[in-house]
C-alpha positions, -999 to 999 in steps of 0.1 A, spaced: 390 357 205 375 326 220 366 298 195 332 284 190 330 247 199 324 221 172 302 200 193 304 165 179 285 149 207 254 171 201 255 166 163 261 128 167 229 127 188 209 143 161 224 119 135 214 90 158 179 103 160 177 104 122 191 69 119 167 56 145 137 69 124 151 53 93 157 20 111 121 21 124 108 26 89 129 -3 76 118 -26 103 82 -18 94 90 -28 59 104 -61 71 141 -52 70 162 -54 102 195 -36 97 225 -54 112 260 -42 119 288 -67 126 319 -62 146 349 -84 148 373 -80 178 406 -99 182 422 -100 216 418 -79 248 433 -45 239 414 -21 263 410 7 238 398 -16 210 374 -34 234 360 0 246 356 13 209 337 -19 200 315 -18 231 305 18 223 297 8 187 275 -19 200 258 5 225 252 29 195 235 1 176 212 -7 205 202 29 209 189 31 172 175 -3 168 203 -18 146 211 -55 153 246 -60 166 264 -91 154 296 -96 173 325 -120 171 353 -119 197 384 -139 189 414 -147 211 447 -129 208 464 -160 194 438 -166 166 453 -177 133 449 -156 101 429 -184 85 405 -186 115 399 -148 113 394 -150 75 368 -177 81 348 -152 102 352 -126 75 339 -151 49 310 -160 72 300 -123 77 302 -118 39 276 -145 34 254 -137 64 222 -119 52 217 -105 87 250 -86 84 244 -56 62 278 -40 71 307 -49 94 341 -39 105 372 -57 118 386 -36 147 422 -26 142 449 -30 152 453 -68 147 479 -90 164 513 -94 147 506 -128 133 477 -114 111 482 -97 78 459 -67 82 458 -59 45 448 -94 36 420 -94 61 407 -59 51 408 -69 14 387 -100 22 358 -79 33 330 -77 8 332 -40 -4 294 -38 -3 295 -46 35 325 -23 43 312 -4 73 344 17 76 346 27 40 382 18 39 382 -12 15 404 -5 -16 374 -6 -39 356 19 -18 386 42 -15 388 40 -53 352 51 -56 359 80 -33 388 92 -55 366 89 -85 337 107 -69 314 76 -73 288 69 -46 299 43 -20 304 40 18 326 69 29 353 65 55 337 73 88 361 99 104 365 120 72 327 119 66 321 129 102 346 158 99 329 172 68 294 168 85 307 186 117 320 216 97 290 219 76 266 217 105 284 246 121 284 267 90 322 267 87 332 280 52 350 252 33 341 256 -4 369 275 -21 389 278 11 423 263 20 422 231 40 454 219 55 456 184 68 485 173 91 487 135 87 486 112 57 472 81 74 448 57 56 419 63 80 418 100 81 445 121 62 444 106 28 407 99 24 398 133 40 420 151 14 402 132 -14 368 140 0 375 177 7 387 182 -29 356 168 -44 330 191 -60 303 184 -35 285 204 -8 307 211 22 338 203 3 353 217 -30 383 231 -12 420 236 -20 436 209 0 472 206 13 484 174 30 515 176 52 530 154 79 554 157 108 584 150 86 578 183 66 602 211 72 587 242 88 553 225 93 540 257 111 543 277 79 518 254 61 495 253 91 493 291 93 479 292 58 449 271 66 413 284 68 405 250 81 432 230 99 428 193 106 454 177 129 454 139 123 490 130 132 485 112 165 511 134 183 499 151 214 500 189 215 514 192 179 493 223 170 501 253 191 485 288 189 514 301 169 506 277 141 470 289 136 457 317 115 434 339 136 398 328 130 405 295 114 386 264 121 407 238 139 398 201 141 417 177 163 413 143 147 445 126 159 449 112 194 474 95 215 474 81 251 493 88 283 483 59 304 446 59 301 444 97 294 435 106 259 456 134 244 446 155 214 469 167 186 458 203 194 467 223 224 437 236 243 452 272 242 446 272 204 409 281 213 422 317 220 432 321 184 408 299 163 373 308 152 361 273 157 376 243 175 367 208 185 366 201 223 392 178 238 364 152 243 332 150 222 345 163 189 354 140 161 350 107 180 312 107 183 308 117 147 330 88 135 306 64 154 275 82 140 288 78 104 294 41 110 256 38 118 248 57 87 269 34 66 251 4 81 217 18 73 228 27 37 239 -9 32 206 -22 47 186 0 24 195 -23 -6 174 -49 10 142 -28 10 114 -40 -13 114 -21 -46 
């Protein structure tokens, strides 16, 4: 068996085309959507992520409002930028790129973001909406994973989804989203982590296995039910080389699998654009 690829790059391109059409219509109605980014310091990975997000904005006609602060910025200085973005009518949604330097309380900064402008969908108010099944901006990576599975006709509803990883950005919100009674979700969901005894026994039960632990090569072929869909959402680095949580040889067992590059990452960025457009839609004349 050779798994079918879950091509996130191709799907993200289609999402960007849809977003570009929506943005053009909004601009015709007098509304220019704007996405803000706040970068602190010179971390190469963070700098590259923000640069790609700004490039995505340019490709679909969304205005990019960017603030780059030095590594030694104080928490109050960063919070002043957050407050300014909260009040700026040109910024429909924005994100503060993580991680932040040690002198900054990340939780305090994220909670200071206006929930209505939360581009990442990770504000406590919006996570609460997700748990309640109330409309709001969805966390980008979980939303991208659901869209990627749905677009490739991977059976999820009523199936067993196993998520390895309980992090705030992927594991926990993805579990809440997958369990909701909505198209492409409505699954039985199990969340495990690397501290769980006999992790492989849980993984082998999955119809859909999502690895989001950030541990290179964690998922091996022996851990995968034949024909299962396998999504590698966690990454780590060896120097500048990006390493996925899933060994490439898993493709010989799985029914569907994300590629080492061009899987979940492009979909995360595409969902960010979608959240920005959704936020801008509130400014359209009624």
